[in-house]
N, C-alpha and C positions, 0 to 999 in steps of 0.2 A: 376080951383083951386082945385077942388076935384080930378081932374085927376092927378095933381101934387102930392097931398097927397098920392094917391094910388101908384104912382111910387116910392116915398120916402119910403113908407112902404115896398114895395117889395124889395127895395135895402137893408133896415135894416134887413129884414128877411133873405135875402140871405147872408148878412154878418154874422148874428148870426149862420147860418148853417155852414158857412166856419169855424168860430171860434170853433164851437162844433166839427166839423170834425177833426180840427187840434188837439184839446184837446184829442180826442180818438186815434189819430195816434201814439203818443209818447209811451204810455204804450204798444201798440202792438209791436212796434219796440224793446222796452226794453225787453219784454218777449221773443221775437224771438232771441234776442242777448244772453239772458241767456241760452236758450236751445242749441243754436249753439256753445257756448263757451265751449271748452274742459276742463274737470276737471284736476287740477294739482296734479299728483300722486307722491308717494314715490318711489324713484329709487330702483330697486331690480333686481335679476336675477331669472329666472325660471328653474326648473329641472323636467324632466319627470320621473316618478317613473317606475322602471323596476325591474324584478327579475334577480338576478345575483348569481353566485356561492358564497356561504357563506364560505369564507376562514378563518378558525381559525388557529392561529399560536402562536408560542412561540419564543421569541427573546433572544439571548445571545451574549456574546463576548467570543470567544475562541482563541486558538492558534493553529498554523499549525505544525503538527508533521509528521514524516515519519513512515509508518507502518513497514518498515524494516530498521534497522541500522546495520552496520557492523563495528566491531572493528578489525583493521588490526594490527597484531603483528609481531615481527621479528621472523624468523625461523632459523636465523643464527647469528653468532657473527661477528661484524665488525663495522668500523666507517661509519657514514653517509657521503656518497660522494656528493649527491645532493638532494635538495628538490625542486620539480618542481611545487608545488601548494601552495596556501594559504587558510586559513579558508574562507569559503563562496564561493570558486570557484566551478563552475559546471564542472564535469568530466564525461567521457564516458567509458564504459566497455573496459578494455584493456589498458587504458592510464597508462603510467608509472608515478607514483606519487612521488616516491623517490627511491634512489639507495644506496645500502650498498656495501662497499669495499669487493671484493672477492679475494684479493691477497693471503691470507692464505689458503682459500679454494682451489684455483687453484693449489697451491704448494702441498697440501695434495692429490689432485686429481692425480697429476703427479706421486707422490710416490706410491699411491695405484695402479695405472695402471701398473707400473713397477712390483710390487708385483704380480699382477694378471698374467702378462706375464710369470714370473718364475713358478708360480703354474700351468699354462697351459702346459708349457714344461714338468714339473714333472708328470703331469697327463698323458700326451702322453707317457712318458717313461714307467710308470706303466702299461698302457693299452697294450703296446707292449710286456712287460715282461710276463704279465698274459696270453696273447693270445698264446705266443710261449713257455710257461713254460714246458709243457710236450713233447715238440719237441726238444728243443735245450739246456735245462738245464743240466749241467754235472751230477748232482745227479741222474737225471732221467736215464741218460746213465748207471751209476753204478748200479742202480736198475735193469735195463734190463739185464746187464751182470750177476749180482748176481742171478737173477731168473733162468737163463740158467744153472749156476753152481749148484744151488740147485736142479734143476730137474735131472741133471746128477748124483749128489751125492745120490739123493733119489733112482735113478735106481740102483746104486751100492749097496745100502743097501738091496734092494730086492734080488740082486744076493747073497749077503753075507748071507741072511737068508736061502736061498736054500742050500748053502754050509754048513751052521751050522746044518741044519736039516739032511744033508747027513753025518755029522760028520767030514767034511773036515776042519772046523775051530773051534776054541774054542769060548765059550760063551763070554769071555772077549774081544775077537777081535770084535765080533758083537756089544757088548755094547759100545766099544770105538768109533766105526764108527757111531753108532746111536747118541752118545753124541755129536760128531763133527757136525753131520747133524743138531741137535737141536740148537747148538750154531750158526751155519751158518744161520739158519732160524731166530733166534733172531736178528742177525746183519742185515738181509734183512728187517725185520720189522722196525728196527731202521732207516734204510735208507729211507724206505717209509714214516715213521713218520716225518723224517727230511724234506723230499721233501714236504709233505703236509703242514708242519709248514711254510716252505719257501713260498709256494704258498699262504697260508692264510695270511702271513705277507704282501705279495705284494698286496693282495686284500684289506687288512685293510689299508695299506698306501695309496692305490688308493682312498678308500672311504673317508679317512681323507682329502686327497687333494681335493676331490670333495666338501666336507663340507667347507673347507677353501675357495675354489673358490666361493661357494655360499655366504659366509660371505663377501668376498671381493666385489662380484658383488652387494650385498645389500649396502655395504658402498659406492661404486661408484655411485649407484643410489641416495643415500641420499646426497652425495656431489654435484652431478650434479643438483639435485632438489634444494639444498640450493643455489647453484650458480644462478640457474634460478629464485628462489624466492628472491634473493637479490635485484632484480628489483621489487619493490612493485607496483602491478597493481590494478586498480579499478575493483572490482568484478562485478559491474553493473553501469549503468548510475546513477549518484548521485551528491550530494553536500558535499563538505568537511565541516564537522561540527566542528571538533577540531583537531588541529595539536599539537603534543606533543613532537616533537624532532626538532632539527635544524642541519645544516651541521656541521660535526666534532664530534658530540656526538657519544658515543659507543652504538650500538644496540646489546643488549644481547637477547638470546633466550627467547621468551615469553614477551618481553617488548612491551607495546602498543605504536605504532607509530602515528596513527591517527584514527579518526572515520569518517565514511561516511554514509550519509542518502540517501536512494533510493528516487529519485525525481519523479518517475512515480507511486509511491504507497504512496500518501499523504492522510492525514486525518486531520480533525479539531476536536480538543478535548476541551470540556468545562464542568465545574462542573454544576450540576443541582440539585435543591432542591427536596425534597421527593415528594411534591405535583405535581410538573411538571413531575417528573420522572414517576409517575403513569399514566400520560396521553400520554407519548411517547412510541412508539413501534418501534422495528427494522423494516427496510424496508420503513419507512415513508420518503417522499420526503423532501428535505431541499434546501434552497438557501443560498449561501455564497457570501459575498462581502468583498474582501480584503481591508484592511485599505489603503487609498490613491487611491482607484479605485472605479468606479461606476458600473463596469461590474458584472453581476450576474452569478455565477457559480452554476450549478445544482449538487446536491449531494444526498446521501441516508444515513439514520441512519443505520450504520453497527454494532454498539455495544451499549448496554445499561447495566449499572451496575446491576448485579443480586442482589446486596445488597447496603445499604447506611452506611455511617459512623455513628455509634450510638451517637457520641458526636456532630458532626456538622450537622447531618441530611442531608447530601449532598451525591449525587452519581455522576455518570459521563456518558456522551454519546460521541460517536465518529461518525463523518460524513465522509464517504468515498468519495473521489473526483477523477476526472480524469482531471488533470491540465496540459496544455501545458507547455513545458520547458521554464523557464525564467519568468513565470507569477508571481511567488511569491518566498519568501525565507522561508525555514524551521525555525520555531521559531517566525515568525511574527504573528500578531493578525488578526482576521477576525470576521466580524459580521455574526451571524448565525440566520436563520429564519426557524424553523421547522414547516412544514405545517401539521397541525393535521387533517383537514377535508375539502374537497373541492367537496363533492358529492351532497350537497343540494343547490337547487336554492331558494333563499329567497329574500324578498324586503329589500334592503339596501339603506339608504338615508344618505346624508352628515350630520355629526353631527352639522354643522353650521346652518342647517335648522330647528333644534329643539329648541324650546323656553320653559323655565320653568316658569310656572305660579302657584305659590303656590306649591302644591304637584303634579300638572299635567304637562305632557309633551305635547306640542301642536306644530302643524305646520300650516302654512297659505296656504290654497288650493286656486288656481286660478280658477275663475268661467268662464273664457273665455270672459268676458265683461269688463275687466279693473279693477276688484276688487278681493280681497282675503278675505277668511273667515277662522276663527279659526276651527281646528279639533283636538280633543283629541286623543292621541296615547297610545298604550301599546308597550313599546320598550324593547328590550333585550340587548345583549352585544354591546359594542363599539369596533369594530374591525377596526384598521387602520383608525380611523377618520370617520367611518360610523356606524350608528346605525342599528341594526336588528329590523325591524318593525314586531311585532307580530300581532298587530291589529290596524286598523284605516286608512290604505291606501290600494289601489289596483293598479295594473299595469295600466298605462295610466293616473293616476292622475298627476296634475302639481302643484308643490309647489314652494314657494319662498325660496331662499337660501342665500339671502344677505339682510343686514340691517333689520333683522327680529325683533330686539329689538325696531325698530321705527314703526313697523307695528301693526295694531290692527284689530279687527274683522270688516269687511265691508269697509276697507279703499281702496281708489284707489291707483293703482301702475303704475309705468312707467318703461318699460324695452324694450331693443332693440328687444328681442325675442317676445314681445307682438304682434308686427305687424304680425310676421310669424304665431304665434299661432291663432290669430283672423282670 
């Protein structure tokens, strides 16, 4: 009996031990489950802090202009025969843009050429007459004969003087002979003067003919040039900016026919306030985006107003560009971004990563173990959606950049990048 009681007691004790063991087992499992269960974090994205070039810029909307524009005017009179271009057309150097009727000019050219031929014949005649004047002219022959006669008579006077001195002839006979000789000498000089005058007249008429020929040649050159310029040609590769005549209209000398802009020397022009103007310098790089395009065209600030309008407080800048043909149209608008400074490497972080708490700017720095902690920053300018961090972050820090309004100090986060970072 006692033996049975002992067995029962052992069984009871054993049962109590099992119950006690079971009671201690559940808390152990529960605690282990709590440790192993992952925390449910707030979804965000992480960003590694780096130093990048701090790019300061100014943005404007400007218009495209040509550095060189040419006004093409008529240099002759005539009706417009043909117009080969329209406003906005791209043309190349030497292209015939329009043509003026040259019928009247060609008629004048023919008449002038005939006049020149007559003058040329006349000049040739005078040249021959001048060259042969002292050889074949009748007056020259008379002068030769008169000189021989004068010499003979002069010899005779000498003989008469001898006879007079010998008393063979009277003084009146000698005086009469000398008087006749003097008259003959006067006649000889008159013949020589007449010959010289005839020669001088030939020379003068020749020189006048030469002058007339030069005038006619100049007229012919002008008419020929006018005929050539009746075909109005493009002086350079460009774009027709404005057409001011049509077929059938009369083109008079000096009348503006059309204007053309050089398409290879384009610039973007924009007004700039006095504050910005003080920050911009010629030679600064710029980026241009034409309206309707995403392509960035590089340019340089080529001009800056030396002064501003005292009433509007506005100046002007110009951006020189090298644009392939057909990329844009003169007069269209373009977005301008003047790059002020790109020499400094600074910490720049997305503006979306900065949270305002009272007067403080904070970010949430990742600790590498699934949690983020608040860190106060001193920040500078906001440039293109990024803050310049003056103090508070270092290269290599990792910060949250998404859902930061839902984050708080010490909160768990969840991000796809988290697995890589850990």
